Structures are given as C-alpha cells and as structure tokens.
N, C-alpha and C positions, 0 to 999 in steps of 0.2 A: 524674549518679547521686549520690544522697545517701549519707551515712555509714550510715544504717540499711539502705538497699538493698544497699550493698556488704557490710555485715555479714550480712544475710540470705543473700546469695549464698554467702558464705564458709561459713556454718554449714550451709546446705543441701547443699553439696558434701561434707559429712561431716567437716569440720575443726572442731576446738575453737579457742577463743580466750581469751586473758587480757589484762589491762590492758597489759602490756608489749608483746605482739604487736600489739594493737589500735593502740597508739600508733605503733609502728614501721612496720607494714604499711599502715594506713589513716589515720594521723594522727587517730585518735579519742582524745581526751584524757579523756573521761568515759564509759568503757564501760558502767558500771552505768546511767547515764542513757539511753544508746542502747538497752540491753536493755529498760528500762522503756518507752521509746517504742514499741518493736516489740511489746511485750506489750499495750499499752494504746491505741495509736492505730489506728483502724479501717483506715486505708490500709496499714498494715504488718501488723496482726493477720491480715488476710485472706490475706496472702502466706505465713503459716506455719500455715494450717489443716492439721490432720493431724499436726502436730508439737507437742512439748512441750519447754520449756527444761529442761535439767538443769545442775547445777553442783556443783563440789566445790572444796575448798581443796587446793592442791598445793604441795609444797615444791621449790624450785629452789636452785641455788647461783649467786652472782654471780661476777664476774671475780676477786674476792678469796677465793673458796672459802667465803664466808659464806652461810649458809642464809637464805632469805626465803620468805614464803608469799604466794601469790596465788590469787584465785578464778578457776577456769577454767569456761567456759560451752560448751555444745554443744546441738544440737537432736537429739531422738530422735523417730522416727516413732511415732505412737500405736499402731500395730499391732505394733511390736517389743516384746520383753520386756526 
C-alpha cells in the first residue's frame, strides 16, 4: 500500500492529519506533496470522488509549552455542508 493510499484511507475514515501526525503514523515526510498527488494523479483522484479537501492552520504546543502552527487537512463529503 502506498503512502497516498494509506493517507486516503485515513482521511476517508473521518480523521484529519497534519505534518507531524503524517510523519509519526505513516512515515510521510512531505505531506503537502502527497496531498498534491492525491488531488492530481488520476489513480488517486478517482478514489476521492465525492469528497473535497479542506484545511486550516491550527496552533499546538510542543513539549516545552511553546506554540507552533501546522496545517491540518481532512476530507469532506460534497453533499455535507
């Protein structure tokens, strides 16, 4: 199973993902590149028909209580509002 396929499965299960989680869970070092692949390569694009990517910047705290920001991605069904 490819990184893109793992990512699609994760997102279709209703989970969101950010670069930190992608690296820890799936060993994906370049999450934006995998999102781009899913959106643009026909073999992956067909697997997300009926869904649209959404994203937002979220703030977290690291182990030193310092704030940092990451982009979080998720899939939304097109018939949802």
